[in-house]
C-alpha positions as CSV (number, residue, x, y, z in Angstrom):
1,M,82.0,113.0,68.1
2,R,81.5,116.1,70.3
3,D,78.0,114.9,71.2
4,A,79.4,111.5,72.3
5,L,82.1,113.3,74.5
6,N,79.4,115.5,76.0
7,V,77.3,112.5,76.9
8,A,80.4,110.8,78.5
9,S,81.2,113.9,80.5
10,A,77.7,114.2,81.7
11,V,77.8,110.5,82.8
12,V,81.0,111.1,84.7
13,L,79.7,114.2,86.5
14,R,76.3,112.5,87.3
15,D,78.0,109.4,88.8
16,L,80.5,111.5,90.8
17,R,77.6,113.5,92.2
18,R,75.8,110.2,93.0
19,Y,78.9,109.0,94.9
20,V,78.9,112.2,96.9
21,R,75.3,111.7,97.8
22,R,75.7,108.0,98.5
23,R,78.8,108.4,100.7
24,Q,78.5,104.8,101.9
25,D,79.6,103.6,98.5
26,V,82.9,105.4,99.1
27,V,83.2,105.1,102.9
28,Q,82.5,101.4,103.2
29,P,85.5,100.3,101.1
30,L,87.7,102.7,103.0
31,I,86.6,101.3,106.3
32,F,87.1,97.8,105.0
33,F,90.5,98.7,103.8
34,V,91.5,100.1,107.1
35,I,90.2,97.0,108.9
36,I,92.2,94.6,106.8
37,V,95.4,96.6,107.2
38,T,94.8,96.8,111.0
39,L,94.2,93.0,111.1
40,F,97.5,92.5,109.3
41,A,99.3,94.6,111.9
42,I,97.7,92.7,114.8
43,A,98.5,89.4,113.3
44,V,102.2,90.3,112.8
45,G,102.5,91.7,116.3
46,P,105.0,94.2,117.6
47,D,107.9,93.2,115.3
48,A,108.2,96.3,113.2
49,E,110.8,94.8,110.8
50,I,108.5,91.9,109.9
51,F,105.5,94.2,109.5
52,A,107.5,96.5,107.2
53,K,108.3,93.5,105.0
54,I,104.7,92.3,104.5
55,A,103.0,95.7,104.8
56,P,103.1,96.4,101.0
57,A,101.6,93.1,100.1
58,G,99.0,93.5,102.9
59,I,98.1,97.0,101.5
60,W,97.6,95.5,98.0
61,V,95.5,92.7,99.3
62,A,93.4,95.2,101.2
63,I,92.9,97.3,98.1
64,L,91.9,94.3,96.0
65,L,89.3,93.1,98.5
66,A,88.0,96.6,99.2
67,T,87.5,97.1,95.4
68,T,85.7,93.8,95.1
69,I,83.1,94.5,97.7
70,N,82.0,97.7,95.9
71,L,81.9,96.5,92.3
72,D,78.1,96.4,92.1
73,A,78.0,100.2,92.6
74,I,79.1,100.6,89.0
75,F,75.8,99.6,87.4
76,L,73.3,98.5,90.2
77,S,71.8,101.9,90.9
78,D,71.2,102.5,87.2
79,Y,69.7,99.1,86.9
80,H,67.2,99.7,89.8
81,D,66.1,103.2,88.6
82,G,65.8,102.3,84.9
83,T,68.7,104.5,83.7
84,I,70.4,101.5,82.0
85,E,67.7,101.3,79.4
86,Q,68.1,105.1,78.7
87,L,71.8,104.6,78.3
88,F,71.1,102.1,75.5
89,L,69.2,104.8,73.7
90,S,71.9,107.4,74.0
91,P,73.5,108.7,70.8
92,A,76.9,107.9,72.3
93,P,78.4,104.5,71.9
94,L,77.6,102.2,74.9
95,P,81.2,101.2,75.5
96,L,82.1,104.9,75.8
97,I,79.3,105.4,78.4
98,V,80.4,102.2,80.2
99,G,84.0,103.5,80.2
100,S,82.8,106.8,81.7
101,K,81.0,104.9,84.5
102,I,84.1,102.8,85.2
103,F,86.2,106.0,85.4
104,S,83.8,107.6,87.8
105,H,83.9,104.4,90.0
106,W,87.7,104.4,90.0
107,C,87.9,108.1,90.9
108,A,85.4,107.8,93.8
109,T,86.7,104.5,95.3
110,A,90.3,103.8,94.3
111,G,91.4,107.5,94.5
112,P,90.9,107.8,98.3
113,Q,92.3,104.3,98.9
114,I,95.5,105.1,97.0
115,A,95.9,108.3,99.0
116,I,95.4,106.5,102.3
117,S,97.7,103.6,101.2
118,V,100.6,106.0,100.5
119,I,100.0,107.8,103.8
120,V,100.0,104.5,105.7
121,A,103.1,103.2,103.9
122,A,105.0,106.4,104.8
123,A,103.7,106.4,108.4
124,I,104.9,102.9,109.1
125,G,108.4,103.8,108.0
126,L,108.7,102.1,104.6
127,E,111.6,103.3,102.5
128,L,110.9,106.1,100.1
129,R,111.7,103.8,97.1
130,V,109.1,101.3,98.3
131,V,106.5,104.0,98.9
132,G,107.1,105.3,95.4
133,T,106.8,101.9,93.9
134,L,103.6,101.3,95.9
135,A,102.1,104.5,94.5
136,A,103.1,103.6,91.0
137,T,101.7,100.1,91.2
138,L,98.4,101.4,92.6
139,L,98.1,104.0,90.0
140,L,98.6,101.4,87.3
141,G,97.0,98.4,88.9
142,S,93.8,99.9,90.5
143,P,92.3,100.9,87.2
144,I,92.8,97.2,86.1
145,L,90.7,96.1,89.1
146,S,87.9,98.5,88.2
147,L,88.0,97.6,84.5
148,F,88.0,93.9,85.0
149,G,85.5,94.2,87.8
150,S,83.1,96.1,85.6
151,V,82.7,93.0,83.4
152,S,81.7,90.8,86.3
153,S,79.4,93.5,87.6
154,A,77.7,93.7,84.3
155,L,77.4,89.9,84.0
156,T,75.8,89.6,87.5
157,I,73.7,92.7,87.6
158,G,70.3,92.0,89.1
159,L,71.2,88.4,90.1
160,R,70.4,87.1,93.6
161,G,73.7,86.3,95.3
162,G,75.5,88.3,92.6
163,A,78.2,89.4,95.0
164,M,79.6,85.9,95.6
165,L,79.4,85.2,91.9
166,Q,81.3,88.4,91.2
167,A,84.1,87.3,93.5
168,L,84.3,83.9,91.9
169,I,84.5,85.4,88.4
170,I,86.9,88.3,89.1
171,L,89.4,87.2,91.7
172,P,91.3,84.9,89.3
173,L,91.6,87.8,86.9
174,Y,93.1,90.0,89.6
175,M,95.9,87.6,90.4
176,P,98.4,88.8,87.7
177,T,98.0,92.4,88.9
178,L,98.5,91.3,92.5
179,I,101.5,89.2,91.7
180,F,103.4,91.7,89.7
181,S,102.6,94.6,92.0
182,T,103.8,92.8,95.1
183,S,106.9,91.6,93.1
184,A,107.7,95.2,92.1
185,M,107.5,96.3,95.8
186,H,109.7,93.3,96.9
187,N,112.3,94.2,94.3
188,A,112.1,97.9,95.4
189,A,112.8,96.8,99.0
190,L,115.9,94.8,97.8
191,D,117.0,97.7,95.6
192,L,116.5,95.7,92.4
193,P,115.0,96.9,89.1
194,I,111.2,97.1,88.9
195,T,111.0,98.0,85.2
196,A,109.7,94.7,84.0
197,E,106.8,94.7,86.6
198,I,105.9,98.3,85.8
199,Y,105.9,97.6,82.1
200,F,103.7,94.5,82.6
201,L,101.2,96.5,84.7
202,A,101.1,99.3,82.1
203,G,100.5,96.8,79.3
204,L,97.8,95.1,81.3
205,A,96.2,98.4,82.1
206,V,96.1,99.4,78.4
207,M,94.7,96.0,77.4
208,A,92.0,96.2,80.1
209,A,91.1,99.8,79.1
210,S,90.8,98.7,75.4
211,L,88.7,95.6,76.0
212,A,86.8,95.9,79.3
213,P,84.3,98.7,78.2
214,F,83.3,96.6,75.2
215,A,83.0,93.4,77.2
216,S,81.0,95.2,79.9
217,A,78.7,96.8,77.3
218,T,78.2,93.4,75.6
219,A,77.4,91.8,79.0
220,L,74.9,94.5,79.8
221,R,73.1,93.9,76.4
222,I,73.0,90.2,77.1
223,R,71.7,90.6,80.7
224,L,69.1,93.2,79.8
225,G,68.3,92.3,76.2
């Protein structure tokens, strides 16, 4: 058990160092996120009240799309340099290794986006309750995006045109997370309870964390076996 945890820790540290070296994998989603939020603001116009109403939903859509464009970073580099085959030979269970890679991807990409989202929400004058709800939904919902996204990334690894196929596979799976997250923020703005939405997101996160690493590991074995 200790050997498996050591392997998982090594994978996390290795991937985080890789993201530091390949800053474009982190910076590009952030730039894309900022562009989408800016386009929302331009489309709404100078009416601050209307923008405040749709800003939380716009932020969540931006997070979703920014996560989608960077999903291939989870496995693609390891596929090109042959590391994937070495991971299959590791003494640690493959789902544990895959889960470690998903965790690294989430830390490197979703973490900065969450921080910027909260800062933007506070800067545009959203109520404190809405900002807190946004932070809670992002902390619960963004891991779901990375976990489900890892399955599509594994299924399409090495395929020409894989990015478009990834989007077709994964966007329908993202809809429940988007719906309940925006619903929670809408209720928060109206001073209504958000408990049901938060519980749903927490349950979905637990389900995704329980199933996605195994599904991704199976997909990798199918693609590379």
